N, C-alpha and C positions, 0 to 999 in steps of 0.2 A: 627457448625462443617461441615455441608454440604456445606456451602459457602466457607469455608477454603479449602475443598478438590477440589472445582471447580476453585480455583485460582492458577495462575502460575506466574512465573517471565517472562515477555516478553523477548524473545530472542534478540530483537533489542535494547531495552533501559533498560532492567533489572528492570522495575517497575511492581508492582503487578496488574495483570489484570485478568478478567474472562477467563477461558479456552474457553468459547463459543463466545468471542468477534470476530466479523468479521474483524475489523480493530483496532489496538491498538490506544486508544485515545491520547496517549502521543507521539509516534514516527511515527505512520501511517503505520507500517508494517502490511501486510495482514495476516489474520488468525494466530495470534501468538500462538494459542493452538494446531496447527497441529503437528502431531507426527514427521514429517520429519524436522521441524525446532527446535525440542527439543531433537533430539538425539545428541550424543557427536560431531560427525563430523560436522553436519550442524550448531549446536550451535556455534562451533568454527568459522565457516565461516561468520556468521551474527553478531557475537559479536563485537561491535565497538572497544573495546580495543584490541582484538585479531587480527583484520584485520591489524592494524598498525604494530603489532609484526610480522605478517606473511609477510607483504611487506618488513620489515627489514631483516627477515630471507632469503627471496628470493634474496635480494640485496647482502647479505653476501655470500650466496651460489654461486652466479655468480662471485663475486669477488675472492673467493677461487679458483674456477675453472679456472679463467683467470690467476691466479698465477701458477697453476699446469701445464698449457699448455706449459710454458717455464720457469721453476723455476730458471734457470741460468741467465735469463735476469732480474729477479726481483731485484729491487734496495735495497740491504741489507746495503749499506753504509748509516749511519744515516744522512739523509737529510730530514728535516720535510716535505718538499714539494714532495719528490720523494721516501720516504721510502716504501718498499714493493710495487713497481710499476710494474704491468704487462707490457710486451712489446706491441707495437702497432699491431704486427701480431696476438698475442693472442686475443686482443680486436677486431680486424677485423674479426677473425674467429667466435667470439661470437656475432657479430652484432653491432659494432660501426657504426655510421651513418655519413652523410656528403656527399659532392660531389663525393668522391671516391667510397663509397659504393653504392650510388644511381645511378650515371651516368655511372660508369665503370662496376659495378657488378650487377646493377639493383636490389638491395636489398631494396625495399621499406619497407619491414618488419623491417628493422633496425631502423625505426623511433620509433618503440615500444621497441625493445630490448635494444637500447642505453640508455634508462632510467634506466636500471638495471645494468649498467656497470660503473666501477670507475677506475680512474687512479692511485690511491695511497691509503694508509691506512688513511691518513689525509683527503683525498677527501671523502671517504665513511663515515668516522666518522662525519664530518661536516654536510653532507647531511642527515644522519640518525637522528642526533640530531635535526636538523631543522624539519624533518618530524614528529618526536616524539612530538615536541612542537606545530606545527600548525595543524597536522592531527586531533587530538581529537576535536579541536575547530570547524573545518569544519564539522566533523561528527555530532557534537551537533547542529549546526545551519542549516545544509543542509540535514543531514541524510547520512547513510552509502553508499547507492547506488549512490547518486549524488556526494558524496565525491570521490568515486573511478572513476566515469566518468570524473569529473573535473581533477583529478590527471592524468589519462591516456590521455585524449584528449588534455589537456593543455600541457603535455610533448611532445606529437606529434606535436602540433602547434608550440611550441618553436623550435623544431628541423627543422620543415619545413621552418620557417623564417630564421634560421641560414643557411640552405641549399640554400635558395634564395639569401642570402648574400654572398654565395661563400665559406663558411667554409668547408675545405676539410675533417676534421676528428674531431668528437666530441662525447662525452659520458657524462653520469652522470645523477643523479636524480634531479639535481637542477632546470631544466626546469619544471619538474612536481611539485616539491615543490613550485616553484615560482607561478605556476598556483593556488595553494592553497592560497598563499599570495594574489594573485589578487582577488580571490573569497572572502577572508576575507575583503579586502579593499572595494569591492563593497557592501558587507553586512553591514559593519560599516557605510558607507556613506548613503546607502539606508535606513537603520533602523533609524538612528539618535538617539536622546535622549542621556542621560548620558552614558549609556552602549555603544551604537553605536559609539558615538563621541570618547570616550576613546579608544575603540577598534581600530577605524580608525587611531587615532594618534599613538597608540602603533605599530600596524602593518605597518603603514606608515614609522615609524622609522626603522623597519626591512628592508623595501623595499629600503630606501635610503642607508642603510648600505650595502645591497647586491650590489647595483650599484657602490658605492664607492670602495668596496672590488674588484669588477670586473675591475675597472679602475687602481687600484694600483697593483694588482697581475697579472703577465703576463700569457697568456694561458687560461684565463677565457672566456667562451662563453657568452658574454653580449647579443648577438642576441637571444640566447636560453632563457636567463633569462627574457629579455624584452618581447619576444614573448609568453613565458609561462604565465607571469604575466597578459598581456593584454588578452590572451585567457581565463584565469581563471576568470577575471572580466566579460568578455562577457558571459561565460558559467554560471556564477552566476546569471547574469541578465536573461538569456534565461531559465534556469532551475528553478529559484526561490529558496527561502529558507523556512525553516519550518514555520516561523511565518506567511508567506503569502500563502504558498502552501505546504500541506503535501506531502510526497513522495507518488507517485501513481504507477500504473502498468507500465506506460511508463518509469518512472525513474528507476524502478527496472529492466526492460528489458534492458535499456541502460547500467546500471551498470553491469549486468550479461553478456551482450554482450562484454563490455570492458574487463571483467575478462576472458571470454572465448578466446578472441583474444590474450590477454596477455599470457595466459597459453600455447596456441598453438605456439606462436612465441618463447617463452622462452624454451619450450621443443625442438623445432627445433634447436634453437641456441645451447642448451646444447648438443644435439646429434651431431652437427657439432664439438663441442669441444671434446667430448668423442671419436668420430671416428678419429679425428686428433691425439689424444693421443695413440690410438690403432695402428694406421698406421705409426706413427712417428718412 
């Protein structure tokens, strides 16, 4: 009975561990028994399943706000590619990126905010389904903090490459999602074995499909996709994965730093949108 009372579910991996463990032996999270990681708010922030849901909620919230900024411009005529599409001015206010935002408006912060903006209902649905599929895999193999760092930095890298390629206006979570694909490709190739090889082939099929889709459908930012995927593979190599290197304080600091920057940027972008609504 005494042992049972001293056991808790790790807030990082949900496995049974001792409350006194300094580091979770399964996921590597530090001090899993600390009170601040086991209250409702913090448990939600470090729960691997909930973090994917939270990212999706933020994307949906920014999408709804972009529609509210100019509802008359939203595409209500049923066209699968343009149904419920916010206008470019609304997206520019909220932080779309590209040469226009960076060179003319000096909005380098848009490299982050653009990852949470979408151009149509179909656009956000496709990206969020892809995130829901690949996100849990990366969390399992890399850990929560490294996953969010790869997602954020890979998305930024994809948009930097598209900026260098001269893309004037771009948005979407696909660069960030592609960075997770790149990290999964690196993991599968590096790990090898039956599991690694099968994972590499499966995710490789997704990667080929993404590029084929980008070539067929007009308006797709292939530079962002390719840059995100390459950055994800490089970040996977640099940060390592769970089987070779458990998440450490540096990884946690990087993930928390990416989260802090993302929150600040999105709050600033949302305030721009709300002010526009109030003053319009």
